[in-house]
N, C-alpha and C positions, 0 to 999 in steps of 0.2 A: 295658964299655959296648957295647950292641948297638943295631942299627937299630930294633928293637921298642921300645926305651926312649923313642923319640921319637913313638910312636903316641899318639893321644888316649886318655886314661884315662877309663873309664866312671864316671859319677857316680851311676848307679842312680837318677836322678831321674825321676819320672813326668812325662808330658806335662802333666798338670793342674798339678803343682807348678811346672813351667817357665813355664806361662802365668800362674800366680799371681805368680811373681817378676817377670815382665816388666810385668804390669799394675800391680803395686805400685810399681815404680820410676816408671812414668808418673804415677800418682796422687801419690806422695810428692814428686817433684820439681816437678810442676805446682802443687801446693798450697803448697809452700814458696815458690815464686816469687810466687804471688798474695798470700800472707800478708805477704811482705816489702813488696810494692808497696802493698797496701791498709792494712795495720796500721801499718807503720813508715814508709811513704812513701819507700822506698828505690828509686831508679831505676837508678843504676849499681851494678855489682858485687853485684846482688841474689843471685846464685848463682855460685859458683866451680866450675871443672871437677872438682876432686877430689870434690865431692859426688855426682857420678855414680858414682864408685867406691864411696863409702859406701852409696849406694842399692843397688848390686849385693849387697853383704854383708847389708844390713838386710832386703831384701825377698826375695832369692833364696837366702840362706844364713843365716836368722835363728838357727839353732842353733849357729852357729860362735862360739867364744869371742872371736874378733876382731870380732864384730858386736854385742857387748853394749853397753848404754847407757854404761857407764863408759868403754869404749874409744872410742866415737864422740865423746863430749863432751870427755873429757880428752885422748885421743890426738890429735884434730884440733887442740885448743887449744894444747897444749904444742908441737906441731909448728909451728903458726903462729908461736908465740913464738920458737922456734929459727930459723925462716926469717927473721923480721924482724931478729933480732940479727945473723945472718950477713950479710944484705943491708946493714945499717948499718955493720958493722965491716970488711968485706972488700970492697975496690973491684973486685977481679978477678971477673968474672961466673962463669967456669967454677969457680974455687976456691970462691966463695961458694955456688954451687949444691951442690957436693959436700959441703961442710962442713955446710950446712943440713940435708941429708938424714941425714948422719951423726949430727948432734946430735939430730935429731928421733927417730931410732931409739933412741939412748941414753936420751933423756928418756922415751920411751914404755915402754921396758923398766923404767926406774927407777920409774915411776908405775904399772906393771902395766896399761898401757892400750894395748898394741900394736894398731894399727889401720892396715893397709897404705895406705889413702888418705892417712894422715898424711904420708907421704913426699912425695906430690904437693902437699899443702897447704904444706909447707915450701918445696918447689921453686917453687911459684907466687909465694911472697913475694919470691923473688929475680928470677924471669924474667917476672913478670906484667905488666911494663911500668910506665910512669910513674904511671898511675892507681892501681895497687896500691901502688907505692912511696910515693906521697904520703900514703897512709893511715897509714903508720908503725905504731905499736903498736895503733892502732885496728883494724887488720886482724885482730887476734886476736879482738876482740869482734864486729865487723861487717866482713866477712860471716861469718867462720869459725864463731864460737860460735853466733851467731843461726841461721845456716844449719843447723848440726848439731842444735841444739835443736829447730827446727821439723821437720826431716826425721825426727828421732827420734820426735817426737810423732805424726807421720803413721804411722811404722812400728809404734808401739805400738798405735794404733787398728786398723790394717790387719791385723796379725798376730793380734790378739785376735779380730777379726771372723771370721777364717778358722779360729779354734780352735787356732791354733799356740801352743806354749808359748814365750812371749817376754815378758820377758827369761828367758833360760835360765841361772838362777842357780847350778845345780849342786847344790842342796840336795835331798835325798831327801824325799819326802812322808812325813808322820807315819803310823805304822801305825794300824790300826783300833782298837787299845786305847789310843791316845794316850800311848804310852810311848816311851822313847828307843831301844828295841830295833828292829832292822831287821825287815822282814817275814820270815816263816818261810822263804820261797823264796830269800831272799838270805843266809841265815845260813851256809850252807856253800858258797855260790857264790864267785866271785872277789871278794875284799874290796877296798874302796877303798885300803887300805894296799898291797895287791898291785899295783893299778893305779899308785899313786904310785911304787912301787919300779921298775916297768918303765919308766915315763916318765922317771924320773931317770936310769936306766941308759941309756936311749936318748939323752937329752941334747938332741936337736933339738926344736924346737917342732912339735907336731902340732895341726892345725886341727880339734880335736874336744875337747869337755869331758870331764872324768873321769867324770861321771855318764852321758853318752851312750856313752862307750867301755865302761863297765861294763854298761850296758843292752844294747849290741850283743853283748857276750860272753855274757850271760845268754840272749839270744835264740838264739844259736848253740848253746848247751848244751841249751836246751829243744827245739830242732829235732832235735838228736841223740837226745834222749830220746824224742821223738815217733816217730822212725824205729825205735827199739828196742822200744817198748811199744805202738805204734799198733795191733797186731793183737789186743791183749787187750781184750775187751769187758766191759761192766758185768755181763752175765749170767754171765761166768766167775768173778766175784769176789763178787757180791752174796749176802746171806743170803736164803734162800727160805722157811724155816719162821718165819713172822712172828708177832710178838705185837702185836695191834692192839686198838683200842678203838672203840666206837660213839659217835656224837655225843650220844645221849641218856643215856649212862651217867654215873654220879656221878663227880665229880672225885676223890673219895676212893678209889673203885675203881681209877681210873687210877693213883693214887699207889701203892697196894698192888701193882699189876701191875708197875710200874717197879721197886719195891723187891724183889719176889720174883725177877724175872729179871735184876736187876743191869744194867739198861739206862737210857738217859737220854732216850729219845724213843719215842713211840707214834704210828704212823700212825693216822689217824682215817678209818674207812671206813663206808660205808652198807651196807644189806642186800645190795646187788649187788656188794660188794667194790670199789666205786669209791672212789678217794681223794678225801676232801673236806677234809682238813686234817692238821695234825700237832700233837701235844701234847708239850711238853718239860718237863724239871724246872724250867727257868726260868719257864715259864708257870705252873706250880703254886706256885712259891715266891715269885715277885715280882708284886706288883700293878702292872701296867704304867701305869695311869693315875696312881697316887700315887707310883710308884717306891719303894715300901716293902715290907718282908717281909709276905707274906700269912699271916694267922692260920690255924692248922690247922683250927679249928672251922668256918671259912668254906667249906672244901672240901666239907663235908657238904651244904651248901646250893647248891652249884654243879654244873652239868652240864659235861661235856667241851666241848660246843658253846659254852659261855660263855667258855672260857679258851683254846681251841685257836687256832693260827695258820692262817688260811684260805688265804693266799697262800703256796704251797709251791713251792720250787724243786725240780724233779724231773729225773731222768735217764731216758733211753730204754734199753730192754733191750739193744739192739744198738749202743749208743753206745760209741765207744772210751773206755777208762778214762782215757787221757791228757787228754781234754777236761775232766775233772773235777778235775784236780790243783790248779789255781789256786783253785777254790772251797773245797777242803778245807785249803789252806795259807793264802794271803793272805786268802781270802774268809771264813775263820773258821767254816765249816760243820762240824758234827760228824756229821751224818747226812743222807742224801738218799734219799727214796723213789724206786724204779725202777718205771716204769709202761709198760704196753703199751696204747695208746689211753688210756682212763680207768681201766683196771683196774690195781690194785696187784699187782705180781708179785715185788717184792723190795725190799730196802733196803741201801744202802751206808753204812758208817760209816768214821770215821777209822781205826779198827783194821783194817778190811778193806783200806783203801787202803795203809796202812803195810806190812801183811803182803805184799800183792801186789807192791809196788815192791821190797821187800826180797828176795823170792823171784826177781824178775826180775834184780836186781843180782847174785844168786848164780849165775844160770843160766850165764853164760860160764865161771865158775870150775868148775862141775860138768861142763860140756861138755869143758873142757880136761883135767880129770882123767880122763875116760873115754878 
């Protein structure tokens, strides 16, 4: 143990988030009070002190596993129950207080609802005075459960209004293909099973969800990748000898051009070589309005301008290649035109991206061999 172990630990929380947390606690507790007085007509015991601790977690640390709805409602309620039982059965105040907190922690672990303010809820049942003691088991319902429920409702509204992810349920979002597979960027990253293994080996409770821990590890890995490949630009990797098509050309001409060159997309350019759209195999094969296969004969009657996609995601010539990794992996893009101003100067494909990253991965090995 060193003196530095007692120094404050940096939370890396921005000033804006700190202000949001403080303001949220003000709004949440005030609205809980007003609702208890107006809706329920409760004047005494409308709000107990442990709700202040719940507000800290709910508004200042909403991503914490200890601040989730189940923990707030169940954790506070079972703790209140343990506190009332201890106060009823144990006449000695000191012993009843210690036993109440002990039973509350045990009950929260058993119900998977660990919520630190629960310890204060249990303790309040013992030392809260005659007005609390007279409530008996009603203390569990009012004020504890009602306070927790109203405070949680305020937290849900407030966090959603700020765009925060709450509740933080720990489930990964479905991928763009609506299948059970994880997104491509996560398939060779640190898996959830690896996180579970490390957490089980660690043994102690960490105040971070598995999903958030996995996301932080992935962000660190991506940062390391950015430092490694950040100097590689689109112009270093892109194809320059382009196969293009004009808007007024026949869709069947575009089909034969794709087939002849074994490619899956054609940039559409005007007479000045300015990018005006892109035509893909999907555009030629699928009728987007009917979501049905397109008949081959209909291509003879269509122009490229009738079928092309006009809103095209593009890259800049001197843009770092790293910026585009997400679009080609989780974003599902197969090709991206590269422009300089409005002029088409190249195109990047998934094949270009894979080859470039593979060569970059081999570079340290080659350097070491030399």
